[in-house]
C-alpha positions in Angstrom: -195.6 -141.0 110.9 -193.3 -143.9 109.3 -194.6 -147.9 110.3 -191.6 -149.8 111.4 -191.3 -153.5 112.4 -191.7 -154.3 115.9 -189.3 -157.4 115.8 -186.9 -159.1 113.3 -187.4 -162.4 111.9 -185.4 -165.3 111.9 -183.5 -166.7 108.8 -185.5 -169.4 107.1 -183.7 -172.8 107.3 -181.3 -172.9 104.1 -180.5 -169.5 104.4 -178.7 -167.2 106.7 -178.1 -163.6 108.0 -174.5 -162.9 108.5 -174.5 -159.4 110.1 -176.4 -157.2 112.3 -179.0 -154.7 110.1 -179.9 -157.2 107.7 -183.0 -156.4 105.4 -182.7 -159.9 103.7 -181.8 -163.2 104.1 -179.1 -165.2 101.9 -179.8 -168.8 100.8 -176.9 -171.4 101.4 -175.1 -172.3 98.2 -175.1 -175.7 96.8 -172.8 -178.0 98.8 -173.8 -176.7 102.4 -176.9 -176.5 104.7 -178.4 -174.6 107.6 -181.2 -174.5 110.3 -183.3 -171.6 111.4 -182.0 -168.6 112.7 -178.5 -169.5 111.2 -175.7 -166.7 111.0 -173.7 -169.1 108.5 -174.1 -172.1 106.2 -172.4 -175.6 107.1 -170.6 -177.6 104.5 -171.9 -181.0 103.6 -169.3 -183.5 105.2 -167.4 -186.1 103.2 -169.9 -188.8 102.3 -172.8 -186.4 101.6 -173.5 -184.1 99.5 -176.3 -181.2 98.4 -176.8 -180.5 95.3 -179.6 -177.3 95.7 -179.1 -174.0 96.9 -181.2 -173.3 100.4 -180.6 -176.7 101.4 -181.7 -177.7 105.0 -180.0 -181.2 105.1 -177.2 -182.8 103.1 -178.1 -186.3 101.2 -176.0 -189.1 101.9 -174.2 -190.9 99.0 -175.9 -193.5 97.6 -174.1 -197.1 97.3 -171.9 -197.2 94.1 -170.8 -193.4 94.3 -168.8 -191.3 96.8 -168.0 -188.0 98.1 -164.4 -187.8 99.2 -164.4 -184.4 100.5 -166.5 -181.6 102.2 -169.0 -179.1 100.5 -169.8 -181.2 97.7 -172.7 -180.5 95.5 -173.0 -183.9 93.7 -171.9 -187.2 94.3 -169.1 -189.0 91.8 -169.7 -192.7 90.3 -167.3 -195.3 91.4 -165.6 -196.5 88.4 -165.3 -199.9 86.8 -163.1 -202.5 88.9 -164.4 -200.7 92.4 -167.6 -200.3 94.3 -169.0 -198.7 97.3 -171.9 -199.2 99.8 -174.2 -196.2 100.6 -172.4 -193.1 102.3 -168.9 -194.1 101.3 -166.1 -191.5 101.4 -164.1 -193.4 98.7 -164.8 -196.6 96.3 -163.0 -199.6 97.0 -161.0 -201.9 94.5 -162.2 -205.2 94.0 -159.9 -207.9 95.4 -158.2 -210.5 93.2 -160.8 -213.3 92.5 -163.3 -210.7 92.0 -164.3 -207.8 89.4 -166.8 -205.3 88.7 -167.4 -205.0 85.1 -169.6 -201.5 85.1 -169.3 -197.8 86.8 -171.7 -197.8 89.8 -171.1 -201.0 91.2 -172.1 -201.8 94.8 -170.5 -205.3 94.7 -168.1 -207.2 93.1 -168.3 -210.2 91.1 -166.7 -213.7 92.2 -164.8 -214.9 89.0 -166.5 -217.8 87.9 -164.6 -221.7 87.4 -162.5 -222.0 84.6 -161.3 -218.0 85.1 -159.5 -215.8 87.2 -158.8 -212.0 88.7 -154.8 -211.8 89.4 -155.0 -208.5 90.5 -156.9 -205.9 92.3 -159.2 -203.5 90.6 -160.2 -205.5 87.8 -163.2 -204.8 85.4 -163.2 -208.4 83.8 -161.9 -211.8 84.6 -159.6 -213.8 82.2 -160.1 -217.4 80.5 -158.1 -219.9 81.9 -156.0 -221.3 78.6 -156.2 -224.8 77.5 -154.0 -226.9 80.1 -154.8 -225.1 83.0 -158.3 -225.1 85.0 -159.4 -222.8 88.3 -162.5 -223.1 91.1 -164.7 -220.1 91.7 -162.9 -216.7 93.1 -159.3 -217.8 91.6 -156.3 -215.5 91.1 -154.3 -217.8 88.9 -155.0 -221.0 86.8 -153.8 -224.5 88.0 -151.5 -226.5 85.6 -153.2 -230.3 85.0 -151.4 -232.9 86.4 -149.4 -234.9 84.0 -151.9 -237.5 82.3 -154.7 -235.2 82.1 -155.9 -232.2 80.0 -158.1 -229.6 79.5 -159.8 -227.4 77.2 -159.7 -223.0 77.5 -162.3 -221.8 80.5 -162.4 -225.6 82.1 -162.9 -225.8 85.5 -161.5 -229.2 85.9 -159.2 -231.8 83.9 -160.2 -234.7 82.3 -157.7 -238.1 82.2 -156.2 -238.2 78.4 -157.7 -241.1 76.8 -156.8 -242.0 73.5 -157.1 -244.8 71.1 -156.6 -246.0 67.5 -157.6 -244.4 64.8 -157.2 -244.7 60.7 -157.2 -240.9 60.3 -153.7 -240.0 59.3 -151.7 -236.9 59.9 -149.0 -234.5 58.1 -145.7 -236.6 57.8 -143.8 -234.3 60.1 -146.6 -236.1 62.5 -146.1 -239.5 61.1 -144.6 -242.3 64.3 -145.8 -245.4 65.1 -146.6 -246.7 61.7 -148.5 -242.9 60.8 -151.3 -243.9 63.4 -153.2 -240.8 64.8 -154.8 -241.3 68.3 -158.3 -239.8 69.2 -159.1 -238.6 72.6 -162.7 -240.0 73.5 -164.3 -236.6 72.2 -165.1 -235.8 68.5 -162.7 -233.6 67.1 -160.1 -233.5 69.7 -156.9 -235.2 67.9 -153.8 -236.4 69.6 -150.4 -237.7 68.0 -148.0 -240.1 69.7 -144.9 -237.9 71.6 -142.2 -239.9 70.7 -140.2 -241.7 68.2 -141.3 -239.5 65.0 -140.2 -236.7 63.0 -141.2 -233.3 64.6 -141.9 -234.9 68.6 -138.6 -234.1 69.8 -138.0 -237.5 70.4 -140.0 -237.6 73.7 -141.4 -240.5 75.5 -142.5 -243.7 73.4 -146.2 -244.9 74.2 -147.2 -241.4 75.3 -149.5 -238.9 73.3 -150.4 -235.2 73.2 -153.2 -233.1 71.7 -152.4 -232.4 68.0 -152.2 -228.5 69.0 -150.8 -228.6 72.3 -147.0 -227.7 72.8 -144.6 -230.7 72.0 -143.3 -231.1 75.6 -142.9 -233.6 77.7 -145.2 -231.9 80.1 -147.8 -232.2 78.0 -147.7 -236.1 77.1 -149.8 -238.6 78.7 -149.9 -242.4 78.9 -151.7 -243.8 76.1 -155.3 -245.4 77.4 -157.3 -247.8 75.2 -160.8 -249.0 75.9 
């Protein structure tokens, strides 16, 4: 006599049996899962994934990654300029004033003082140019007020102090007897804004950084001391 089974077995978790009379169970494909006795597999929802066939649960997406649709077998990294927390369906852009320099970021970095980020989704901060400044988290750089100046990447502006110096400049800059005026920092020269050739006839008694644009906005009163 032929031997037979007295009962049927339940499908294992991670597998399914979809029809009556089955002689074997079938593994759930990657991107899906099942519990014991399943007749079908369930797709992993957005924000989760199953990387292997035969999964019994779906894994939550790691911070710095995302899964935007159901049935995923892998998580996708967030690109530079964006970030995410755990279980994210999408990556969020860094707001203006912040940036994310690397992929898989879990948070954005605030722009440091002397730098700025003008638009969302940035992967780096830009340095404030000379004559401007910013605080932390800036979206733009402020102009230094009249009578003050700054170097590139500055967080504040300083009073523009000039004093007589014996150094001479090229003829195009000569004014007030050819005197050059040095700011109280080594190597930072300034010249008279008014009265000399090449200065555009700007205000007498005012001075500018030698390398700055020749305009009244960059002139400041002479201070001696």
